[in-house]
Backbone as numpy.savetxt, mean C-alpha at the origin, in Angstrom:
# Nx Ny Nz CAx CAy CAz Cx Cy Cz
-14.29 -11.13 -3.30 -13.63 -9.91 -3.70 -14.57 -8.75 -3.41
-14.02 -7.64 -3.02 -14.83 -6.48 -2.69 -15.52 -5.96 -3.95
-16.77 -5.60 -3.79 -17.50 -5.08 -4.93 -17.31 -3.57 -5.04
-16.65 -2.99 -4.05 -16.41 -1.55 -4.07 -15.41 -1.21 -5.16
-15.52 0.03 -5.65 -14.58 0.50 -6.63 -13.26 0.82 -5.94
-12.15 0.55 -6.62 -10.84 0.82 -6.04 -10.73 2.32 -5.75
-10.22 2.69 -4.57 -10.13 4.10 -4.23 -9.19 4.84 -5.16
-9.50 6.08 -5.38 -8.66 6.92 -6.21 -7.53 7.45 -5.33
-6.65 6.55 -4.96 -5.59 6.84 -4.02 -4.69 7.97 -4.52
-4.39 7.99 -5.78 -3.47 8.96 -6.32 -4.14 9.77 -7.43
-5.27 10.39 -7.13 -6.04 11.04 -8.18 -5.78 12.54 -8.30
-5.37 13.22 -7.25 -5.08 14.66 -7.34 -3.62 14.85 -7.72
-3.23 16.05 -8.19 -1.82 16.28 -8.53 -0.87 15.98 -7.36
-1.24 16.37 -6.16 -0.37 16.11 -5.00 -0.28 14.61 -4.74
-1.39 13.90 -4.89 -1.37 12.45 -4.68 -0.59 11.75 -5.78
-0.68 12.27 -7.00 0.08 11.69 -8.10 1.58 11.85 -7.84
1.98 13.01 -7.33 3.39 13.21 -6.97 3.80 12.20 -5.90
2.91 11.94 -4.95 3.18 10.96 -3.90 3.34 9.57 -4.50
2.49 9.22 -5.45 2.60 7.91 -6.10 3.94 7.79 -6.82
4.31 8.83 -7.58 5.57 8.79 -8.32 6.76 8.73 -7.37
6.69 9.47 -6.28 7.76 9.43 -5.28 7.84 8.06 -4.62
6.68 7.46 -4.34 6.64 6.12 -3.74 7.27 5.10 -4.69
6.89 5.16 -5.96 7.47 4.24 -6.95 8.98 4.43 -7.03
9.41 5.68 -7.08 10.84 5.99 -7.16 11.57 5.48 -5.93
10.97 5.66 -4.76 11.56 5.18 -3.51 11.68 3.66 -3.52
10.65 2.98 -3.99 10.70 1.53 -4.08 11.85 1.07 -4.99
12.03 1.78 -6.08 13.07 1.40 -7.03 14.46 1.72 -6.51
14.67 2.93 -5.98 16.01 3.34 -5.59 16.41 2.87 -4.21
15.51 2.93 -3.26 15.87 2.61 -1.88 15.61 1.14 -1.52
14.62 0.54 -2.15 14.26 -0.83 -1.82 14.68 -1.83 -2.90
15.20 -1.33 -4.02 15.73 -2.22 -5.05 14.70 -2.89 -5.95
13.48 -2.36 -5.99 12.45 -2.94 -6.84 12.68 -2.54 -8.30
12.29 -3.41 -9.20 12.27 -3.04 -10.62 10.99 -2.24 -10.87
10.95 -1.56 -12.00 9.83 -0.67 -12.33 8.49 -1.40 -12.27
8.40 -2.57 -12.86 7.14 -3.32 -12.89 6.73 -3.77 -11.48
7.70 -4.20 -10.70 7.42 -4.63 -9.33 6.92 -3.46 -8.48
7.52 -2.30 -8.68 7.09 -1.10 -7.94 5.65 -0.76 -8.30
5.30 -0.86 -9.58 3.93 -0.59 -10.00 2.97 -1.60 -9.38
3.39 -2.86 -9.27 2.56 -3.89 -8.64 2.32 -3.56 -7.17
3.34 -3.06 -6.47 3.19 -2.69 -5.06 2.17 -1.58 -4.92
2.23 -0.57 -5.79 1.26 0.53 -5.74 -0.15 -0.02 -5.92
-0.32 -0.93 -6.87 -1.63 -1.53 -7.10 -2.11 -2.28 -5.86
-1.21 -2.99 -5.21 -1.58 -3.73 -4.00 -1.94 -2.80 -2.85
-1.25 -1.67 -2.76 -1.59 -0.69 -1.72 -3.02 -0.20 -1.94
-3.35 0.11 -3.17 -4.70 0.56 -3.48 -5.73 -0.50 -3.08
-5.41 -1.74 -3.38 -6.33 -2.83 -3.03 -6.44 -2.99 -1.52
-5.32 -2.91 -0.82 -5.33 -3.02 0.65 -6.17 -1.92 1.27
-6.16 -0.74 0.65 -6.92 0.39 1.19 -8.43 0.20 1.04
-8.83 -0.73 0.21 -10.25 -1.08 0.12 -10.66 -1.79 1.40
-9.76 -2.59 1.93 -10.05 -3.42 3.10 -9.84 -2.69 4.42
-8.91 -1.74 4.47 -8.59 -1.06 5.73 -7.93 0.28 5.46
-8.04 1.20 6.41 -7.35 2.48 6.32 -5.90 2.24 6.73
-5.09 1.99 5.74 -3.70 1.58 5.93 -2.92 2.58 6.78
-3.13 3.85 6.55 -2.34 4.87 7.24 -2.81 5.14 8.66
-4.02 4.71 9.01 -4.51 5.00 10.36 -4.00 4.00 11.39
-3.49 2.87 10.93 -2.98 1.85 11.86 -1.74 2.39 12.57
-1.70 2.17 13.87 -0.56 2.66 14.65 0.67 1.79 14.56
0.50 0.53 14.16 1.61 -0.41 14.06 1.29 -1.45 12.99
2.31 -2.22 12.64 2.08 -3.29 11.68 1.12 -4.33 12.25
1.20 -4.57 13.54 0.28 -5.50 14.20 -1.16 -5.01 14.06
-1.37 -3.71 14.30 -2.72 -3.14 14.16 -3.17 -3.18 12.70
-2.25 -2.96 11.78 -2.57 -3.05 10.35 -3.09 -4.44 10.01
-2.39 -5.46 10.47 -2.83 -6.84 10.22 -4.22 -7.07 10.81
-4.44 -6.56 12.01 -5.75 -6.71 12.67 -6.84 -6.04 11.83
-6.59 -4.81 11.37 -7.59 -4.08 10.57 -7.89 -4.82 9.27
-6.86 -5.34 8.63 -7.07 -6.08 7.39 -7.88 -7.35 7.64
-7.54 -8.06 8.71 -8.22 -9.33 9.02 -9.69 -9.12 9.36
-10.09 -7.91 9.74 -11.50 -7.65 10.02 -12.37 -7.70 8.78
-11.76 -7.55 7.61 -12.50 -7.54 6.34 -12.71 -8.97 5.85
-13.96 -9.34 5.67 -14.25 -10.69 5.16 -13.73 -10.84 3.73
-13.73 -9.76 2.96 -13.20 -9.84 1.60 -11.71 -10.11 1.62
-11.00 -9.47 2.54 -9.57 -9.71 2.69 -9.33 -11.17 3.10
-10.09 -11.64 4.06 -9.94 -13.03 4.53 -10.24 -14.02 3.41
-11.04 -13.60 2.43 -11.37 -14.46 1.31 -10.27 -14.57 0.27
-9.26 -13.74 0.37 -8.13 -13.81 -0.56 -7.23 -14.99 -0.18
-6.50 -15.47 -1.14 -5.56 -16.56 -0.86 -4.48 -16.06 0.10
-3.81 -16.98 0.76 -2.78 -16.59 1.73 -1.64 -15.83 1.05
-1.30 -16.19 -0.18 -0.22 -15.47 -0.87 -0.64 -14.05 -1.21
-1.88 -13.85 -1.62 -2.38 -12.50 -1.91 -2.43 -11.67 -0.63
-2.92 -12.27 0.46 -2.95 -11.55 1.74 -1.55 -11.12 2.15
-0.59 -11.97 1.97 0.80 -11.65 2.30 1.32 -10.49 1.45
1.01 -10.51 0.17 1.43 -9.43 -0.73 0.77 -8.11 -0.35
-0.51 -8.15 0.00 -1.22 -6.93 0.40 -0.64 -6.36 1.69
-0.36 -7.22 2.66 0.23 -6.75 3.93 1.59 -6.12 3.68
2.42 -6.77 2.88 3.76 -6.26 2.61 3.69 -4.92 1.88
2.81 -4.80 0.90 2.67 -3.54 0.17 2.23 -2.42 1.11
1.26 -2.71 1.97 0.77 -1.71 2.92 1.88 -1.31 3.90
2.67 -2.27 4.34 3.78 -1.96 5.25 4.81 -1.08 4.56
5.12 -1.36 3.30 6.07 -0.54 2.57 5.55 0.88 2.40
4.25 1.02 2.11 3.69 2.36 1.94 3.71 3.12 3.26
3.41 2.45 4.35 3.46 3.09 5.67 4.90 3.51 6.00
5.85 2.66 5.65 7.26 2.98 5.88 7.65 4.22 5.08
7.26 4.26 3.81 7.54 5.41 2.94 6.92 6.67 3.52
5.66 6.61 3.91 4.97 7.79 4.42 5.51 8.26 5.77
6.19 7.39 6.50 6.73 7.78 7.80 8.06 8.55 7.65
8.65 8.50 6.47 9.91 9.20 6.25 9.68 10.70 6.07
10.66 11.52 6.50 10.56 12.95 6.17 10.55 13.12 4.65
9.85 14.13 4.16 9.69 14.27 2.70 11.01 14.30 1.96
12.03 14.86 2.53 13.33 14.93 1.87 14.01 13.60 1.68
13.58 12.59 2.40 14.18 11.26 2.30 13.32 10.29 1.51
12.25 10.77 0.92 11.33 9.89 0.21 11.74 9.58 -1.21
12.74 10.25 -1.73 13.10 9.96 -3.13 14.58 9.81 -3.30
């Protein structure tokens, strides 16, 4: 497991609004329950420890960036799958025009 501190992904007011919009989008557009949406946000934060999720040009590149991290490779296959899926959902959310995010 990474010894680094989890990034403050949603620490500023603008980032907090982004987190709330992401959770809302997960619930309304993707059908997640409140607790599941919160779990996805947590997994995105964890994935960002291993790789710059938003800098990847494609899902294939995202997987490559994650696999470069020995800490990521040390996670169980189910955890790796959850982290990849959460990062993909966040990238999908961020790719939408702001008006379609909630």
